[in-house]
C-alpha positions in Angstrom: 0.0 0.0 0.0 2.9 2.4 0.7 4.3 1.8 -2.8 0.8 2.5 -4.3 0.7 5.8 -2.4 4.3 6.6 -3.5 3.6 6.1 -7.2 0.3 8.0 -7.0 1.9 11.0 -5.3 4.9 10.9 -7.6 2.7 10.9 -10.7 0.7 13.8 -9.4 3.6 16.1 -8.3 5.5 15.3 -11.5 2.6 16.0 -13.9 2.2 12.4 -15.0 -0.7 10.1 -14.7 -0.7 6.4 -13.8 -1.5 3.9 -16.5 -5.3 3.7 -16.9 -5.0 -0.1 -17.0 -5.2 -0.9 -13.2 -3.9 -4.5 -13.8 -0.7 -3.2 -15.2 -0.3 -0.7 -12.4 -0.8 -3.5 -9.9 1.7 -5.8 -11.6 4.4 -3.0 -11.6 3.7 -2.3 -7.9 4.0 -6.0 -7.1 7.3 -6.1 -8.9 8.5 -3.0 -7.0 7.5 -4.7 -3.8 9.3 -7.9 -4.7 12.4 -6.0 -5.5 12.2 -4.0 -2.3 12.0 -7.3 -0.3 14.7 -9.1 -2.3 17.2 -6.2 -2.8 16.2 -3.6 -0.2 15.4 -1.0 -2.9 12.4 -0.3 -5.1 14.1 -1.2 -8.4 11.9 -0.9 -11.5 10.7 -4.4 -12.3 11.4 -3.7 -16.0 15.1 -3.3 -15.4 17.7 -6.0 -14.7 19.3 -5.8 -11.3 22.9 -6.8 -11.3 23.7 -6.7 -7.6 26.2 -3.9 -8.1 24.8 -1.0 -6.0 26.6 1.7 -8.1 25.3 0.2 -11.4 21.8 -0.4 -10.1 21.2 2.9 -8.4 19.7 4.5 -11.6 17.2 1.6 -11.7 15.4 2.7 -8.5 11.8 3.8 -9.3 11.4 6.4 -10.7 14.3 5.3 -12.7 16.9 7.6 -14.4 15.3 7.0 -17.8 11.6 7.5 -17.2 11.4 11.2 -18.0 13.1 10.8 -21.4 11.0 7.7 -22.2 7.7 9.6 -21.3 8.8 12.6 -23.4 9.6 10.4 -26.4 6.9 7.6 -26.3 4.3 9.0 -23.9 5.0 6.4 -21.2 7.9 4.9 -19.2 9.3 1.5 -20.0 7.4 -0.2 -17.1 4.1 1.3 -18.5 3.5 2.8 -15.0 3.8 6.5 -15.7 2.1 8.2 -18.7 2.2 11.7 -20.1 -0.7 13.7 -18.9 
């Protein structure tokens, strides 16, 4: 539930919207939760975690690439955040 609130708040303050497909949003949130349990960080489930903290840092949601992806294609790679 905390991750749900986090992504909702992030989308709102960043001027994005969450994917209108609630099943996809739920899948991404579950992936974030699994990664948080497994690795201790909310790594984007669409990114490959290597175990190298330096290399993996940009993969923490919202990842380093999401703004550019949204600007170019209208949504991030995970399909979580969409252009408003």
